[in-house]
C-alpha angles and dihedrals in degrees: 000000000000114000114243092213129033126204110232122185113220117220134187119268118192120184116217113186118205120245110292117274119254110261113258115243115199121208100234127148097254126107117254094258093056091046090052092047091048089052090050093050090047090053092046095050097033096243121148108248089226090059094051091049092047091053090050090050094048098039103043110354086247092300111153095199097044116141130176135207089246094062100265119145142196137349095327096034098235110193116238089233085076096052096095099053093038088056092049096044102034107014090245107163104158119046090189092059104099096220095047091045092051091047091050094046095047090046091053093046092048091049093052093044089053092045093050098040093248097311102153095193093054089043093052092045090053091046091052102034101026122250097283093045091049094048090050092051091045092051090050089057100261106141099171139010137202086268095054089047092054092050092048090049091050090050092049091048090053093048094046094047095050098040097035094227097139 
């Protein structure tokens, strides 16, 4: 016979975390103030720092003044089509201002990460193609693109370089 009720003795469980890890410093071509600001925006909008840096690397090669023929601006290549709502929601008025560009890019990444339950491929597809373009591609069975592959590769490169796991 299987007992209907089991006697379980409750013990004390105390969690003792080890000393905090040393913060990771990535060797990216941004000055210390922009690196600190990027980390703050990533914390605020719940974006992995490696993802933000990978986007900067792929989009602009960390070039603050980068512009494209398709109306993309700054480090994170924010498209001008987003200027109106970014101004309304975040007060962003200059997409070529490094701080405003980083804030806008991290906000967008964080929004997509929340929308897609942390799915980085879907997030990157929406960042690159726009939400409706990404949804259309996803519904057609496209789970990644050349762009998402580049961003993944850049993220892995950052992690391998800093943690020496290669």
